[in-house]
C-alpha positions as CSV (number, residue, x, y, z in Angstrom):
1,L,0.0,0.0,0.0
2,F,2.7,2.5,1.0
3,E,4.9,1.5,-1.9
4,E,2.1,2.3,-4.3
5,W,1.6,5.7,-2.6
6,N,5.3,6.5,-3.0
7,R,5.1,5.8,-6.8
8,T,2.1,8.1,-7.4
9,I,2.3,11.7,-8.4
10,K,0.8,13.8,-5.6
11,Q,-1.0,17.1,-5.6
12,A,-1.8,18.9,-2.3
13,G,-4.3,21.7,-2.1
14,Y,-7.8,22.8,-1.0
15,V,-10.8,21.3,-2.6
16,V,-12.4,24.3,-4.3
17,N,-15.1,22.6,-6.3
18,M,-16.8,19.2,-6.5
19,T,-19.7,17.7,-8.3
20,S,-21.0,14.2,-8.6
21,M,-22.1,12.0,-11.5
22,P,-23.0,8.3,-11.6
23,E,-19.4,7.2,-12.2
24,G,-18.1,9.0,-9.1
25,L,-17.1,12.3,-7.4
26,L,-15.3,15.0,-9.5
27,V,-13.0,17.2,-7.4
28,M,-11.0,20.3,-8.3
29,L,-8.0,21.6,-6.2
30,D,-6.9,25.2,-5.9
31,A,-3.4,24.0,-6.8
32,G,-4.5,22.7,-10.1
33,I,-3.7,19.2,-11.5
34,P,-0.6,17.1,-11.4
35,D,1.5,16.8,-14.6
36,R,0.2,13.3,-15.3
37,C,-3.3,14.7,-15.5
38,E,-2.8,16.9,-18.5
39,G,-5.8,16.7,-20.8
40,T,-8.4,16.1,-18.0
41,P,-11.4,18.4,-18.7
42,Y,-11.4,21.7,-16.9
43,G,-9.0,20.5,-14.1
44,W,-11.4,17.8,-12.8
45,M,-10.1,14.6,-11.2
46,I,-12.4,11.7,-10.5
47,I,-12.8,9.5,-7.5
48,P,-14.8,6.4,-8.7
49,E,-18.1,5.8,-6.9
50,E,-17.0,2.4,-5.5
51,N,-14.2,4.1,-3.6
52,K,-16.5,5.3,-0.9
53,T,-13.8,6.0,1.7
54,M,-11.9,8.3,-0.7
55,V,-15.1,10.1,-1.6
56,A,-15.8,10.7,2.1
57,V,-12.3,12.1,2.7
58,A,-12.6,14.5,-0.2
59,M,-16.1,15.6,1.0
60,M,-14.8,16.1,4.5
61,A,-11.9,18.3,3.2
62,Y,-14.4,20.3,1.2
63,M,-16.8,20.8,4.1
64,Q,-14.0,21.9,6.4
65,N,-12.8,24.8,4.3
66,D,-9.4,25.0,6.1
67,R,-8.4,21.4,5.5
68,K,-5.8,20.5,2.8
69,I,-5.9,17.2,1.0
70,T,-3.3,15.4,-1.0
71,L,-4.6,13.4,-4.0
72,G,-2.4,10.7,-5.5
73,V,-2.7,9.9,-9.2
74,N,-0.7,7.6,-11.5
75,G,-1.8,9.1,-14.9
76,T,-4.7,6.7,-15.5
77,F,-7.9,8.1,-16.9
78,F,-11.4,7.0,-16.1
79,G,-14.3,8.3,-18.2
80,G,-12.0,10.9,-19.6
81,Y,-11.0,12.3,-16.2
82,C,-7.8,11.9,-14.3
83,L,-8.2,9.0,-11.8
84,V,-7.5,9.6,-8.1
85,G,-6.0,6.5,-6.6
86,Q,-5.5,7.8,-3.1
87,A,-6.7,10.6,-0.9
88,H,-5.0,11.9,2.3
89,L,-6.4,14.5,4.6
90,L,-3.7,16.7,5.9
91,P,-3.5,18.1,9.5
92,R,-4.6,21.7,10.0
93,D,-1.9,24.3,9.6
């Protein structure tokens, strides 16, 4: 698990926008997208619906405006959007 996290490209920031669709939760960070996500529409990254824990972490970060989150991606796309493979809620500053 941790080896996979170490191989992913990470982007930390505040969740500034989110929307849902049947395939999952789309999130947007204030810091933009990681390099491997170039081409994802409008800066959206997707957390697939079946990854309920990651969806909950992203929603928690969004609801607590002052909480940063780190999203890990490996450059895979799902439904045209950059796929989030891991979400980590950061401690408050």
